[in-house]
TORFIVEX-885005 format. One record per residue: residue number from 1; z, y, x of N, C-alpha, C in turn. Coordinates in Angstrom, 3 decimals, padded with zeros to 6 digits. Layout:
<pts>
(NUM (Z Y X) (Z Y X) (Z Y X));
...
</pts>
This chain:
<pts>
(1 (093.428 047.018 178.604) (092.862 048.261 179.121) (091.465 048.503 178.551));
(2 (090.615 047.464 178.436) (089.260 047.662 177.929) (089.280 048.065 176.455));
(3 (090.247 047.583 175.694) (090.371 047.983 174.286) (090.671 049.481 174.208));
(4 (091.534 049.963 175.118) (091.855 051.380 175.161) (090.623 052.200 175.525));
(5 (089.826 051.717 176.472) (088.599 052.410 176.864) (087.642 052.486 175.682));
(6 (087.491 051.385 174.960) (086.625 051.373 173.779) (087.112 052.324 172.713));
(7 (088.429 052.347 172.508) (089.000 053.250 171.519) (088.780 054.697 171.936));
(8 (088.974 054.981 173.210) (088.759 056.344 173.714) (087.298 056.759 173.532));
(9 (086.371 055.846 173.798) (084.946 056.136 173.608) (084.667 056.446 172.149));
(10 (085.231 055.644 171.252) (085.022 055.865 169.817) (085.603 057.207 169.384));
(11 (086.794 057.540 169.878) (087.413 058.816 169.525) (086.574 059.981 170.054));
(12 (086.095 059.859 171.270) (085.249 060.905 171.851) (083.979 061.102 171.029));
(13 (083.314 060.008 170.699) (082.086 060.099 169.907) (082.389 060.650 168.519));
(14 (083.516 060.225 167.938) (083.920 060.723 166.624) (084.097 062.242 166.687));
(15 (084.803 062.700 167.709) (085.006 064.137 167.878) (083.699 064.874 168.104));
(16 (082.790 064.252 168.814) (081.487 064.847 169.070) (080.725 065.067 167.775));
(17 (080.694 064.040 166.921) (079.995 064.171 165.637) (080.624 065.263 164.781));
(18 (081.946 065.185 164.598) (082.596 066.142 163.729) (082.637 067.528 164.353));
(19 (082.738 067.599 165.678) (082.674 068.901 166.342) (081.332 069.569 166.123));
(20 (080.262 068.796 166.233) (078.928 069.318 165.991) (078.790 069.793 164.548));
(21 (079.306 068.997 163.621) (079.224 069.363 162.211) (079.992 070.660 161.952));
(22 (081.170 070.798 162.567) (081.959 072.011 162.388) (081.217 073.222 162.944));
(23 (080.646 073.063 164.132) (079.895 074.165 164.738) (078.709 074.543 163.862));
(24 (078.004 073.540 163.343) (076.854 073.835 162.495) (077.265 074.568 161.230));
(25 (078.410 074.215 160.652) (078.872 074.903 159.449) (079.335 076.313 159.786));
(26 (080.019 076.461 160.916) (080.568 077.760 161.287) (079.512 078.712 161.817));
(27 (078.538 078.176 162.523) (077.505 078.982 163.144) (076.141 078.460 162.714));
(28 (075.666 078.843 161.520) (074.431 078.275 160.985) (073.233 078.386 161.914));
(29 (073.204 079.348 162.793) (072.085 079.497 163.712) (071.940 078.323 164.670));
(30 (073.012 077.545 164.825) (072.963 076.401 165.728) (072.603 075.106 165.005));
(31 (072.291 075.184 163.741) (071.960 073.982 162.974) (070.704 073.331 163.537));
(32 (070.615 072.019 163.348) (069.458 071.289 163.841) (068.236 071.574 162.983));
(33 (067.085 071.556 163.615) (065.829 071.663 162.887) (065.567 070.326 162.194));
(34 (064.594 070.304 161.304) (064.219 069.051 160.646) (063.798 068.008 161.674));
(35 (063.015 068.431 162.659) (062.549 067.503 163.693) (063.729 066.931 164.482));
(36 (064.735 067.758 164.747) (065.908 067.286 165.473) (066.753 066.344 164.610));
(37 (066.906 066.657 163.321) (067.679 065.785 162.439) (067.002 064.429 162.305));
(38 (065.699 064.414 162.149) (064.966 063.146 162.076) (065.078 062.418 163.421));
(39 (065.098 063.165 164.513) (065.292 062.563 165.830) (066.648 061.891 165.961));
(40 (067.697 062.516 165.433) (069.032 061.918 165.455) (069.044 060.649 164.604));
(41 (068.425 060.718 163.423) (068.352 059.540 162.554) (067.636 058.393 163.260));
(42 (066.543 058.733 163.925) (065.763 057.726 164.647) (066.591 057.102 165.772));
(43 (067.257 057.943 166.548) (068.083 057.444 167.656) (069.182 056.532 167.143));
(44 (069.835 056.960 166.061) (070.919 056.156 165.505) (070.408 054.764 165.103));
(45 (069.281 054.732 164.408) (068.736 053.442 163.973) (068.356 052.576 165.167));
(46 (067.729 053.157 166.175) (067.362 052.396 167.378) (068.590 051.801 168.054));
(47 (069.639 052.601 168.151) (070.855 052.149 168.809) (071.544 051.053 167.998));
(48 (071.504 051.169 166.684) (072.086 050.135 165.831) (071.319 048.824 165.964));
(49 (070.012 048.916 166.047) (069.182 047.717 166.240) (069.538 047.064 167.572));
(50 (069.660 047.858 168.614) (069.995 047.323 169.938) (071.353 046.611 169.923));
(51 (072.351 047.227 169.321) (073.687 046.624 169.267) (073.670 045.347 168.429));
(52 (072.954 045.375 167.311) (072.887 044.196 166.439) (072.172 043.037 167.136));
(53 (071.119 043.340 167.880) (070.426 042.282 168.620) (071.357 041.650 169.649));
(54 (072.139 042.474 170.329) (073.109 041.954 171.293) (074.126 041.062 170.581));
(55 (074.611 041.493 169.445) (075.608 040.710 168.703) (075.034 039.377 168.241));
(56 (073.799 039.390 167.804) (073.189 038.121 167.368) (073.032 037.147 168.524));
(57 (072.785 037.673 169.727) (072.637 036.810 170.917) (073.989 036.355 171.459));
(58 (074.994 037.206 171.361) (076.251 036.983 172.076) (077.343 036.346 171.235));
(59 (077.461 036.738 169.992) (078.555 036.232 169.166) (078.383 034.749 168.861));
(60 (079.497 034.063 168.820) (079.489 032.652 168.433) (080.088 032.467 167.038));
(61 (080.387 033.579 166.374) (080.990 033.560 165.044) (079.907 033.807 164.000));
(62 (079.785 032.901 163.058) (078.721 033.024 162.055) (078.856 034.306 161.226));
(63 (080.084 034.732 160.913) (080.270 035.971 160.142) (079.758 037.186 160.913));
(64 (080.034 037.228 162.200) (079.581 038.356 163.023) (078.063 038.316 163.152));
(65 (077.515 037.142 163.365) (076.059 037.016 163.463) (075.385 037.424 162.157));
(66 (075.964 037.045 161.024) (075.393 037.416 159.725) (075.458 038.923 159.515));
(67 (076.587 039.531 159.869) (076.720 040.984 159.750) (075.700 041.679 160.650));
(68 (075.589 041.207 161.885) (074.629 041.800 162.822) (073.204 041.655 162.305));
(69 (072.890 040.518 161.700) (071.568 040.326 161.117) (071.284 041.315 160.003));
(70 (072.277 041.551 159.171) (072.135 042.531 158.091) (071.901 043.925 158.674));
(71 (072.737 044.313 159.630) (072.602 045.631 160.257) (071.234 045.759 160.910));
(72 (070.810 044.725 161.604) (069.511 044.720 162.271) (068.385 044.968 161.273));
(73 (068.343 044.187 160.225) (067.276 044.324 159.226) (067.309 045.672 158.522));
(74 (068.485 046.108 158.113) (068.570 047.349 157.353) (068.311 048.577 158.210));
(75 (068.708 048.535 159.473) (068.415 049.693 160.334) (066.954 049.700 160.779));
(76 (066.329 048.551 160.848) (064.876 048.548 161.075) (064.175 049.201 159.883));
(77 (064.628 048.888 158.681) (064.056 049.515 157.481) (064.308 051.017 157.482));
(78 (065.524 051.426 157.871) (065.822 052.861 157.947) (064.923 053.553 158.969));
(79 (064.654 052.900 160.084) (063.770 053.476 161.100) (062.365 053.679 160.531));
(80 (061.884 052.704 159.760) (060.566 052.841 159.129) (060.566 053.984 158.111));
(81 (061.642 054.107 157.356) (061.739 055.203 156.387) (061.765 056.554 157.101));
(82 (062.433 056.618 158.244) (062.472 057.862 159.017) (061.086 058.219 159.547));
(83 (060.331 057.199 159.954) (058.964 057.447 160.417) (058.098 057.987 159.279));
(84 (058.242 057.400 158.092) (057.494 057.901 156.924) (057.904 059.332 156.588));
(85 (059.190 059.608 156.678) (059.688 060.957 156.397) (059.099 061.960 157.388));
(86 (059.056 061.610 158.653) (058.482 062.503 159.663) (057.014 062.785 159.354));
(87 (056.269 061.748 158.958) (054.859 061.963 158.592) (054.749 062.846 157.355));
(88 (055.605 062.593 156.368) (055.583 063.394 155.138) (055.869 064.870 155.427));
(89 (056.793 065.118 156.341) (057.162 066.496 156.688) (056.249 067.095 157.759));
(90 (055.326 066.283 158.282) (054.410 066.716 159.343) (055.175 067.235 160.562));
(91 (056.156 066.425 160.991) (056.955 066.794 162.163) (056.976 065.645 163.154));
(92 (057.231 065.996 164.392) (057.447 065.013 165.436) (058.940 065.028 165.743));
(93 (059.625 063.892 165.526) (061.066 063.873 165.793) (061.374 064.280 167.228));
(94 (062.413 065.079 167.369) (062.888 065.526 168.686) (064.365 065.217 168.776));
(95 (064.794 064.863 169.946) (066.207 064.572 170.142) (066.924 065.816 170.656));
(96 (067.837 066.349 169.859) (068.629 067.488 170.329) (069.683 067.012 171.323));
(97 (070.438 067.942 171.859) (071.495 067.593 172.811) (072.463 066.588 172.203));
(98 (072.749 066.718 170.916) (073.653 065.783 170.247) (073.154 064.354 170.396));
(99 (071.870 064.120 170.179) (071.314 062.765 170.288) (071.445 062.236 171.711));
(100 (071.240 063.099 172.694) (071.379 062.674 174.088) (072.817 062.283 174.405));
(101 (073.766 063.063 173.904) (075.169 062.756 174.130) (075.567 061.463 173.424));
(102 (075.080 061.278 172.211) (075.367 060.050 171.475) (074.741 058.845 172.157));
(103 (073.553 059.035 172.695) (072.873 057.944 173.400) (073.677 057.532 174.635));
(104 (074.207 058.508 175.354) (075.017 058.194 176.535) (076.276 057.420 176.126));
(105 (076.905 057.827 175.040) (078.083 057.124 174.538) (077.711 055.708 174.116));
(106 (076.561 055.581 173.457) (076.088 054.260 173.029) (075.834 053.364 174.235));
(107 (075.179 053.881 175.257) (074.873 053.074 176.439) (076.155 052.600 177.123));
(108 (077.178 053.448 177.159) (078.460 053.033 177.736) (079.083 051.923 176.890));
(109 (079.009 052.070 175.580) (079.549 051.041 174.682) (078.785 049.732 174.856));
(110 (077.465 049.810 174.990) (076.667 048.595 175.192) (077.063 047.917 176.510));
(111 (077.262 048.714 177.538) (077.695 048.169 178.828) (079.035 047.444 178.670));
(112 (079.963 048.074 177.946) (081.269 047.458 177.706) (081.123 046.162 176.906));
(113 (080.271 046.188 175.865) (080.075 045.002 175.030) (079.449 043.861 175.828));
(114 (078.505 044.176 176.696) (077.835 043.140 177.484) (078.794 042.406 178.405));
(115 (079.928 043.017 178.706) (080.917 042.388 179.569) (081.923 041.528 178.816));
(116 (081.751 041.384 177.517) (082.720 040.633 176.705) (082.095 039.349 176.177));
(117 (082.962 038.392 175.871) (082.527 037.122 175.290) (083.530 036.701 174.220));
(118 (083.097 035.767 173.386) (083.974 035.168 172.393) (084.581 036.170 171.432));
(119 (085.852 035.952 171.107) (086.515 036.815 170.127) (086.678 038.248 170.644));
(120 (086.764 038.424 171.965) (086.828 039.786 172.519) (085.545 040.546 172.185));
(121 (084.399 039.872 172.335) (083.133 040.509 171.984) (083.100 040.830 170.493));
(122 (083.450 039.856 169.672) (083.384 040.049 168.219) (084.206 041.253 167.774));
(123 (085.447 041.326 168.243) (086.313 042.451 167.850) (085.743 043.780 168.344));
(124 (085.289 043.810 169.594) (084.760 045.054 170.161) (083.497 045.500 169.428));
(125 (082.621 044.558 169.108) (081.389 044.896 168.384) (081.709 045.452 167.002));
(126 (082.610 044.810 166.287) (082.959 045.266 164.942) (083.644 046.627 165.007));
(127 (084.527 046.836 165.976) (085.160 048.150 166.139) (084.107 049.224 166.421));
(128 (083.144 048.883 167.253) (082.062 049.820 167.565) (081.274 050.176 166.303));
(129 (080.942 049.160 165.517) (080.185 049.394 164.287) (080.960 050.268 163.307));
(130 (082.251 050.052 163.214) (083.075 050.884 162.328) (083.021 052.333 162.793));
(131 (083.274 052.547 164.066) (083.270 053.921 164.595) (081.908 054.583 164.412));
(132 (080.839 053.863 164.706) (079.480 054.424 164.585) (079.152 054.795 163.147));
(133 (079.525 053.945 162.203) (079.173 054.230 160.819) (080.029 055.342 160.231));
(134 (081.268 055.461 160.674) (082.087 056.605 160.258) (081.447 057.892 160.777));
(135 (081.050 057.882 162.040) (080.416 059.046 162.649) (079.122 059.405 161.935));
(136 (078.288 058.418 161.745) (076.977 058.664 161.129) (077.135 059.189 159.707));
(137 (078.061 058.600 158.946) (078.245 059.062 157.576) (078.712 060.520 157.561));
(138 (079.643 060.861 158.437) (080.110 062.253 158.507) (078.982 063.214 158.834));
(139 (078.145 062.827 159.780) (077.010 063.670 160.147) (076.027 063.801 158.989));
(140 (075.689 062.677 158.357) (074.723 062.700 157.237) (075.250 063.550 156.088));
(141 (076.522 063.387 155.783) (077.116 064.132 154.673) (077.083 065.630 154.951));
(142 (077.478 066.020 156.150) (077.475 067.444 156.512) (076.051 067.986 156.550));
(143 (075.147 067.237 157.128) (073.750 067.689 157.223) (073.125 067.808 155.837));
(144 (073.411 066.863 154.949) (072.834 066.904 153.598) (073.300 068.138 152.841));
(145 (074.547 068.547 153.077) (075.086 069.721 152.388) (074.393 071.009 152.822));
(146 (073.915 071.046 154.061) (073.321 072.282 154.573) (071.805 072.213 154.726));
(147 (071.211 071.062 154.456) (069.775 070.879 154.655) (068.973 071.599 153.584));
(148 (067.996 072.386 154.022) (067.159 073.154 153.091) (065.893 072.408 152.682));
(149 (065.447 071.489 153.518) (064.222 070.758 153.221) (064.545 069.617 152.262));
(150 (064.005 069.700 151.063) (064.371 068.761 150.004) (064.150 067.287 150.369));
(151 (062.983 066.883 150.885) (062.804 065.451 151.210) (063.803 064.947 152.255));
(152 (064.122 065.786 153.227) (065.084 065.373 154.250) (066.483 065.297 153.643));
(153 (066.853 066.265 152.834) (068.151 066.243 152.161) (068.272 064.980 151.299));
(154 (067.214 064.654 150.562) (067.232 063.448 149.728) (067.387 062.181 150.568));
(155 (066.726 062.138 151.712) (066.840 060.971 152.591) (068.266 060.847 153.132));
(156 (068.855 061.981 153.506) (070.230 061.951 154.005) (071.190 061.471 152.918));
(157 (070.993 061.952 151.708) (071.846 061.539 150.586) (071.631 060.066 150.263));
(158 (070.388 059.613 150.296) (070.064 058.224 149.992) (070.632 057.273 151.055));
(159 (070.683 057.720 152.291) (071.161 056.890 153.387) (072.675 056.718 153.363));
(160 (073.386 057.686 152.833) (074.852 057.641 152.817) (075.439 056.349 152.277));
(161 (075.044 055.907 151.077) (075.608 054.656 150.550) (075.304 053.428 151.423));
(162 (074.143 053.418 152.080) (073.832 052.314 152.993) (074.823 052.284 154.156));
(163 (075.109 053.461 154.700) (076.058 053.540 155.812) (077.449 053.126 155.362));
(164 (077.845 053.573 154.170) (079.161 053.190 153.653) (079.240 051.698 153.381));
(165 (078.153 051.101 152.940) (078.116 049.658 152.710) (078.296 048.899 154.028));
(166 (077.637 049.359 155.076) (077.813 048.735 156.394) (079.254 048.910 156.867));
(167 (079.796 050.105 156.660) (081.170 050.387 157.064) (082.149 049.473 156.332));
(168 (081.967 049.331 155.038) (082.835 048.469 154.243) (082.740 047.018 154.717));
(169 (081.533 046.551 154.964) (081.340 045.175 155.437) (081.975 044.983 156.811));
(170 (081.851 045.977 157.679) (082.438 045.876 159.021) (083.963 045.855 158.943));
(171 (084.531 046.673 158.064) (085.995 046.669 157.920) (086.486 045.341 157.355));
(172 (085.760 044.787 156.393) (086.139 043.482 155.843) (086.045 042.411 156.925));
(173 (085.010 042.473 157.728) (084.839 041.526 158.828) (085.967 041.683 159.843));
(174 (086.345 042.907 160.122) (087.445 043.150 161.046) (088.733 042.490 160.529));
(175 (089.008 042.630 159.234) (090.197 042.002 158.653) (090.144 040.475 158.797));
(176 (088.972 039.895 158.571) (088.825 038.434 158.716) (089.043 038.007 160.167));
(177 (088.529 038.777 161.100) (088.702 038.431 162.515) (090.166 038.523 162.927));
(178 (090.853 039.541 162.447) (092.287 039.695 162.759) (093.064 038.531 162.148));
(179 (092.768 038.188 160.898) (093.460 037.063 160.251) (093.188 035.759 161.007));
(180 (091.956 035.578 161.445) (091.602 034.365 162.213) (092.371 034.321 163.524));
(181 (092.462 035.473 164.210) (093.224 035.533 165.466) (094.693 035.254 165.211));
(182 (095.236 035.799 164.116) (096.648 035.570 163.785) (096.916 034.096 163.515));
(183 (095.980 033.432 162.838) (096.142 032.007 162.543) (096.094 031.164 163.814));
(184 (095.223 031.551 164.732) (095.102 030.761 165.957) (096.313 030.959 166.879));
(185 (097.038 032.062 166.706) (098.231 032.316 167.506) (099.471 031.682 166.893));
(186 (099.421 031.324 165.606) (100.576 030.714 164.934) (100.773 029.289 165.437));
(187 (102.058 028.872 165.547) (102.330 027.504 166.027) (101.948 026.460 165.011));
</pts>
């Protein structure tokens, strides 16, 4: 049942990201301001750091801990880059409604993760990371296509490969965890 709840949360958040992107493309007047886009980037990085810190404390699997360490370090760097970007653009990041909704989804996922241990935690954390990075990449890609401010557009484009790299690593880790579970179930 908890796996279904996690999947439902991921699907809801996925729909939220892509729904927002569709609305922004269809109704340009509803597009986020630069301050709001930087606010979303900031929130995403903060939430990734929080999840990675939990994984480093909770997981007993060296592969998961190593992945979480990578995510932790790289999202801290992304947060610093976002702060520099905000200073360069002379803006104060603001969280739009999208960031608030994503934060609520993240907090629910963190609550769910905190209730798990062992391989259940590892699988749930990796599934969460996959869903988050798919969502973030979709948002960054859509925002970069419509962004008028050159430095922000460049940052969104530059961030894309980092997100895809995390996504690829998380999917590879997921395959290893599934194979490990399959081996432990074999007679």
